[in-house]
N, C-alpha and C positions, 0 to 999 in steps of 0.2 A: 093345190096340194093339200091333202087332208092334214089337219093339225091334231097331234096326239092329245087326248084328254086324259087326265090322271084318274086312276080308279078311285072310287069312293070307299074309304076304309070302313069296316064294320064298326058299329058303335061300341065304345069301350069305356070302362071306368076311368075317370080322371085321377091318376095316381100322383099328380104333382104335389098336392098337400102332404101326402104320406112321404114322398121322396124328400121334400124340403125338411120335414121333421127329422128324418134320419140322416140328412145330408152330411153334417159334420163328422159323425162316426163313420159313415160309409166312405167318405172321401179320405179319411185317415187310413182306413184299411186299404183302399185302392193305392194310395201313395206308397204304403209299405210294400205292396206287391210290386209296384213299378220300381221302387228304390230310388226315387228322385223327389226333389222338393216340389217340382212342378211337373205336370203331365205334358210332356213334349210329344211331338209326332212319333218319335221312335218308341217311346214308352207305350203309347197307345197301340201302335202296330204290334208290339210284342205281347201285350196283355189282353187286348180286346177279344181275342178268340177264345179266351177262357170262359168256362160256363159255371159261374158261381151258383150255388143252390140256397144260400142263406140271404135273407132280406137285406141285411146291411151291405153285403158285398154287391148285391144287385143295385143298391142305391149308388154305391161308388162307381159301378160300371155305367149307370145312367149319367152320373156327373161327368165321367170321362168322355162319353159320347158327346155330350153337350160341349165340353171343352175342346173336343176335336175340331168343332166348327169355329170356336172362339179363338183358338190359338193360331189361326192361319195368318199369314202375312197378307199384303194387299196386291201382290203381283200375280199375273195369271199362272206362273209356275207354282207359286205357293198354294194357289187354289187347286190346281189340278192334282198335286201330290196327295193331299188328304182325300180328294174326291176319288182318285183311283184306289186309295186304301179302303174307303167305304164300299166301293163297288166290289172289290176283291173279297172283303169280309162278308158283305151282305149282298148276295146275288139277287135277292128279291125281298119284298116286304111281305111279312106274314099277314094274310088277310084277316086273321082272327086271333083272339087272345087265348092262350092255352094255360098260362099260369101267371101268378104275380111277378115272378122273376122275368119271364119273357116279356111281360107287359112293360115293366120298367125298362127292359132292354130296348123294346120298340120305341118307347117314349123318348129315351135318350137319343135314339137314332133320328127320330123326327125333329127333335130340338136341334141336333147338329145339322140336319139337312136344311132347316130353315135358315140358319146362319150361313151355311154354304151358298144357298140360293141367293140370299141378299147380296153376298159378295160377288157372285157370278153375274147378277143383273147389273152390277156396277161396272162390268167390263164387257160392253157390247161387242168389242172386237173378237171375243171368243166365239160369238154366234152359236152358243150351245143350247139355246132355249128349246129348240125342237129336236135336239139330238136324242135318238132312241136310248143310248146307254145312260144318259143323264135323267131323262124324264121320269122314270120310275122312282127316282130318289128325291124328287121334289115333293114337298108337302102340298096338299091339294090347294090351299089358299094361295100359296106363293106360285104354284104352277099357273094358276089362273091369272095372277098378276103378271107373270112373265109373258104369257100369251097376249095379255092386253097391252103391255108395254111394247111388245114386238109389233102388234097391229098398229099402234100409234106411230111407231118409227116408220113403218112401211108406208103409212098414209100421210105422214107429215109433208107439207109442201116445202120444196127446196128452191130458194131463190138463187139468182146468179151470185150475189155476194156471199151467200151463206152455204155454199155447196159443202157437203160432207159434215154439216153440223146437225145433230139430231137431239131429240128430247133427252135421251139417256145421257148423252155426253154433257149436256147442260147440267143435269142433276149431279153427274159425277164430280164436276168441278165447282159445285156449290160447297159452302163450308161444312166440314164435319168436325165436331169438337175433338174427336180422338186423333185426327190426322193433321189439322191445320190447313192452310191454304197452299195450293200449288200455283205459284205465281210465275215462275220462270223455268221452263223446261225445254230441252231440245231432243228428248228421246222420241222413239217411234210411237210410243204409246199415246203421246200428246200431239202427234204430227198434224192431225186433221182439225185441230181447234183454232178458232180465230184468235188473232193476236193484235196487239197495239201496233202503232206505226214503227216502233223500234224493231219489230220483227221477232222478239223473243218473249215479251210480257204477255201472258195469257189473259184474255179478257174474261173477267169474272163479274157478273154471270155471263155466260155465252148468250149473245143476242139471238133473237129468233129471226125468221125470214120476213116477218111482217113489218111493213113500213110504219104501222101504228104503234109498234113497240117503242117506248120512250128512249131506249138505248140507241135506237136508230135515227133519232131526230138530229137535226143539224146542231152544231156547237153553238151557233147564235141563239137558236130557240131555247136550248137548255140553259144558257147563261142569262138570258132575259128573265126566264122564270126564276132562276136562282137569285138574281138581284132583287126581283120583286118580293120574293119570300123573305130575303134578308132585310129589306126595307120594312116589311111588315113585322118582322121579329124585333126591329128597333123600337116599335111603338110602345109596348107595355112599360118597359123600364124608363123610356123617355118621359112618358106621361106621369109615371109614378114619381120619378125624381124631380119633375117640375114642381110638384107640391112641396119638396124639401126647401125650396127657396121662397115660395109664396106663403108659407105658413106664418112668417113674421107680419106682413101686412094683413093677412087674414085674421090673425090673433087680435090685431088692433081694431079691425072693423067689427069683429064679433065679440069683443071684450072678453077674450079668453087668453090663457097662457099658451105659448107656442107648443109646449109639451102636450096640452089637451088637443090642440088642432092636429098634432102629429098622429092621433088615433086614426084619422081618416087615411093617413099614409100607411099605417100598419095593416089596416083591413085590405087596402089595395094590394099590398105586397103579398099577403097570404093568398088572395084569389088568383094572383099570377101563376101560382103553382097548381092550385086546385083545378083551374080551368084547363091547363094543359093535359091532365089525365083524362078529363071528359072529352077533349078534342080528339085524342087518338082512338078512344073507344068508338066515338061516333064516326070517325073516318074509316075505321075498319068495317063498318056496316054500310054507311051511305056513300063512301068515296071521299077522296081528298078535296076535290074542287068545291063541291056544294058546302061542305063544312067551313072551308075558308071563306067562301062568299057570304054565307049567312052570319057568321061570327063577325066579319068586318062590317056588315050593315049595322049590327047591334053595337059594335064598338064605336062606330061613328055616332050613333044616336046617343049613347051614354057619354061620349066626349062632349057633345053639344050640351047635355044636361049639366056636366061639370062646369062648363064655362058660364052657363046661365043661372046657376044655383044662387039663391039669395040668402039662404040660411046654412048654418053649419050642418044641420041634420040632413038637409037635402043634398048638400055637397058630399057628405060622407057616404050616403046611399049611392049616389052616382059614381063615386070613386070605386066603391067595392064592386059594383056591377061592371064598370069599365075594365077593371083588372081581370075579371073573369073572361070577358069576351075578347079583349085585345091580345091575349096571350096565344092566340091560335097558331101563329107561325113560330113562336118560341117553343111551345110544346110539341108541335107537329112538323117543324122544319126538316128534321132528319129524314122523315118519310119521303119528302120530295128529293132530297139528295140521294137517298138509297134508290129511288125509282129511276133517276135520270143519269146517274154516273156509275162508271165501273169501279171496281174495288181500288185499283191503283190511283184513281183520281179523287177519291172521296176525302182524304185527309186535307187536301188543299181547299176543297169546296166547303168542308166543315170549318176550316180556318176563316174563310170569307164570312160565312153565316155567323160564326161565333164572334167575329170582330164587330159586327153590327150590334150584337147583344151586349158585348162588354162595353162598347162605346156609348150605348144608348143612355145609361144613367148619368152620363157626364154631359152629353149634349143638352139634355133637358134643363138642368140648372144653369148651364152656360148661357143659353139663349134667354131663359127666364130672368136671370139676374140682370142682364142688360136691359131687358124690356121693362121690368118693374122699376128701374131707376127713373123712368119718365112716364110710364103708363100704369094703369091699375093692374091688380093681380089677375083679372079675368083674361087679359090679352094673351098671356102665354098659353092659356088653355084654348083660346080660339085658334092660335097657331097649331096647337096639337090637333084640333078638329080638322084643319086644312090638311095636315099631313096624313091623318087617318083616311080622310076622304080621297086623297090622292092614291093611296094604296088600294082602296076599294075600286077606283076607276081603272087602275093598271091591271088589277086582277080580272075585272070584267073584260078588258081588251085583249090581254095577252096570256094569262095563265091557263093551262090545260089540265085536264084530268090525267094524272101520271100513273095511276095504278094500272098494271097490265100483268096478267097471269100467263107466264110462258109455258105452263104445263098444258094449256089448251091449244090445240092446233089452230092455225090462222083461219082455216075454213070454219071453225066452230066458235070463234070469238064473237061475243055479243055485239050487235050493231051499236055504233057510237052515237048515232042520232045527231041532231043539229047542235051547234055551239050553245044555243040558249038552253036546250034540254040538258046538256051536260052541266052547264053552269048552275041551274036550279035543282039538279039532282034527279030529274025524271029518268034519264037514260040509266043512271046507276041503280035506281030503284027497280027498274025492270029486270036488271040482271043480278039482283041481290042474292038469288039462289046459288050463284056461282061463288059467292064470297062467304063471309062469316054470318051465322045467324046473330040476332041481336044479343042473345045470351052469351054466345062465344065472344062477340066483340066486347061486351062488358067485362068478361073474365080475363081478357088478354092482359090488361095492366096488372091484374092481381097475380097471374101466373109469372109475369116477368119480375116483379119485385120480390117474389119468393125465391128467385135464383140467387144463390149466395154471392156470386161475383157482382151482380147488379146491386144487391142490397149493400154490400160492403163499399162499392165505389160511390154510391149515393151518400152513405154515411160519411165517407171521407169528404165529399164535396160539401155537405152540410157544415161540417166542422171547419172547413177552409174558406168557403165563400161567404159565410154569414157575416164576416167582418167587413166585406166589401159593401154590403147593403147597409150595415150599421154605420159605417163611416160616412157613407154618401148621404144618408138621410139625416144625419146629425151634425155634419162638419160645420155648417154655417153657424150653429150654436156655439161651437168652440172658437171659430175664427173671429167672430164679431167682437167679443170683448178682448181677446188676446192681441189682435193686430189692429183693432179699431177699423175693421173692414166694413164698407157699405156694400150694397148689392152689386155695384159695378166691379169692385175689387174681388168679390167672391166669384163673379163671372170670369174674370181673368184667371183666377186660381184654378178653375176647372179645365183650363187648357192642359194642365199637368197630366191628369189621367188619360186625356185624349191622345196626347203625344205618346205616353207610355203604352197604351193599348195598340196604337199603330205600329210602334216598334216591336211589340210582341207579335203582331200579325205578320210583319215582314220576317221576323226571326223564325216564327213557326212555319211560314210558307216553305222554308227550306229544311228546317230542323226535323220535322216529323217525317218527311220523305227521306231524308238522309238516314235517320235511324232505321226506317223500314228497309230501304234498299241495301244498307250495309248488312243487316241481318240476313236478307234473302241471298245475297252473294256469298255469304259465309256458310249457308245451310242448303246448298244445292237447289235453290229456287223455292224453298218452302218458307212459310211465314206463320208465326203464332201471334194472336192478338196481344198477349202480354208485352210484346215489344213496344207497343204504343206507350206503356207506362214509364219507359225509360226517360221520356221527356220531363217527367215530374221530378226526377232527380236533379235536373238542371234548374227547374223553376222554383223549387222549394227554398233554396238559400235566399233568393230574391224576396220571397214572401216573408220569410222570418226576419230578414234585415229591415224590410220596410215597416213591419208592424212594431218591432222594438224601437226603431229610430223615430217613428211617428209619435210613439208614446213619450219618449224623451223630449222631442222637439216641442210638443204641446205643453208639457209640464214645465220645462226649463225656459220656455219662451225663446227658443232659437229663432234665427232669422227665417222669415216665411219661405225663402228659397230652399232652406234646408228641409223644412216641413214638406215643401213641394217635392223635393227629391225623394224622400222616403216614401211618400204616398205613391209616387211614380214607380218605385221599385216593386212595391206590392202589386200594383195593377199589372205591371209587365209580367210578373210571375204568374198571376192568376189567369192571364190570357193564354199562356202556354199550357197551363194545367187544364183549362177548360177544353181545349182542342184535343189534348192527349186522352182525357177521360172519356169524352164523347166518342172519339175514334175507337177506343178500346171496347166500349159497350156495343158499338155498331158492328165491329168485326167479330165480337163474341156471339152476338145474336142478331144477325142481319135481318132475319124475318121479323124482328121486333124493333125496327128502327124508330118508329114513333113512340113506342112504349118506353124504351130506354131513355130517349131524349126527354120525355115528359117527366119521368121520375127524377132524372138529374136536375131538371128545371124545378121540380117540386122540392128537392133537397135544398137547392140554392135559395129559393124564396122562403122556405120554412125557417132556415137559419136566420135569414134577414128579418123575418117576421118576429122571431123570438128576441133577437138582439136589439131590435129597434125599441122595444119596450123599456129596456134598462141600460142602454148604452150611456146616456147622459148621466143618469143617476149613479151608475157604477163608477164612471170616471170622476164625478164630483166627490164620491164617498172615499175612494181609495187613491185617486190621482191617476193620470193617464199613463204614467210609467208602469204602475202595477197592473192596471186593467189591460193595456195593450200588451204588456209582457205576458200576462196569462193567456191572452189570445194567441200570441206567438207560440207559447208552450203547447196549447191545444193543437195548433197546426202541426207542430213537430211530432206530437204523439199520434196524430191522425196519419202522418206519413208512414207509420208502421203498418197501417192497413194496405198501403201500396206495396210495401215489401212483402207482406203476406200474400197479396194477389200475384205478385211476380213469381213467388216460389210455389204456391199451391193453386193458383188460378186455373190452370188447365185441368188439374185433378178435380177441382170443385165443379168445373163445367161438365166434365165427363160424367162424374158421379150423379150430378143433379139431372142429367139427361137433357134431351132436346125439348123444345116447346110444343112441337106438333100442332102448330096453328093451321087453320084451314087455308089461310092466305098469308103472303109475306106482307 
């Protein structure tokens, strides 16, 4: 069947700059004509047939044409109504320009037509792409896109499990900032979409028919990869916090003050954040698996260097480099979760991954404290070497490349090659033309942090999580003189945050899903990312009480069990906050899963980097009641950013626009 090709319009002057210059005045005149505050469909129908002869009215008419497309709803009926209006008013497109007025008129018509076409392409059930009445009203570039999409739909392979699922339907149910998620729907419009086992939860994104699609992998394979990634995410803070306990024997060996030895700790903490941003940029170009593999090799090598260092200078250099390379799964972990799991599964998977991260800075000191009570300070770092090497071996054996572009038909997907070629990156390099260019990959993190909601959420996390790192890296300095604790007692004390983080993980396992499903049920199956932030209303009182109580306990010399309780309250709250914030950013910008996680991680470590320099000095100068009280006040003030995001978050996302990345 011959496919209609749109006529090529004659070259014409670009009048958009002129129209934009006169837009406010022209639009005011137009609204006075219509007699309404907003140009609704009825007002447009009444007034568009008028033929103004002055430039400003023409600008108003141009604006109204454009708004005719923008004011539509999202249902097929709402699309067809202004479409029929346009057809009735404009039976044909003028092939040439006759006057500035008609030029603006035509320009507005084309603008409205582009918006109309975009909406129509989102509803494949209408099947209007090749309809003769519609075709003349599509702008040339969008007509070609429509024909291309239609060709891909007709040629896309359909498997037994994925019958009636096509590329356009998948795009339709990806996230749109202005509309939110469609999660639970029983109407005919969504009848042919694949659903979860409950029969009503729509799978987002819709999986392809290709068995190579990670969404189609078995649950066992997905969760093995998740656990390995989570174990790898435990490494950086585990190794970093190990140094918080070993700094006392190191200071004695190198004849330095503990505060001076702590400089190696501070450098390590900073690189944990910087490394994550580099990881996601490289992963966008080279693929997930090769970056994970090479960074783990270098993390293992630098961990060996830490354990074998003979001087402080050598140890500090090793610690800084190890922080950069070991952070690969902290900065990039969300990419794997995004690739492997559906929208309705992600909060719980983030909860698992985040639990390893939150627990990691407490397991390090726990084990190190017990070890150095009988062994030298090097032994805890050799244990860290073994753990890093274990993650490297598990990655080689079980982790797969999880990036998959569902926009490409299965028949056109690049060959995966052997496992060795995927592991070392040869297969991914051969198909690099299908992903981001190196320049695009480098700019991805920059574009993400410029999004207002991402920047504000990271600023909040910096002001909230900084005290976790500060407390953890300096607590042994407070506890030793106050309670006469030795290494073994400090080790036992670190059971507190571990128990608190586990309680936070168990609570969050149900809390985040409960908040989401409750909203979905009350809003006809729709979901907005800002709902994730409601969990922070629950966690904030725990964090504030924990910080204030910890300050009083350390200054007044309360029983160490009271100190332990307040520390646990703070860690419990930060665990719930971490999951809620990461889930919010992932839901807001799913195509930037790695970038959002990297910036949240950067905010976390930057805050810890700053506070580690003056936590002890500050507490000694003003007392822990004042210093920790100020920290609690900063947390409370930062909570206003969460309120701001809940009220204006959607507006900020819509106004700042989509990211338009080459790949997810």
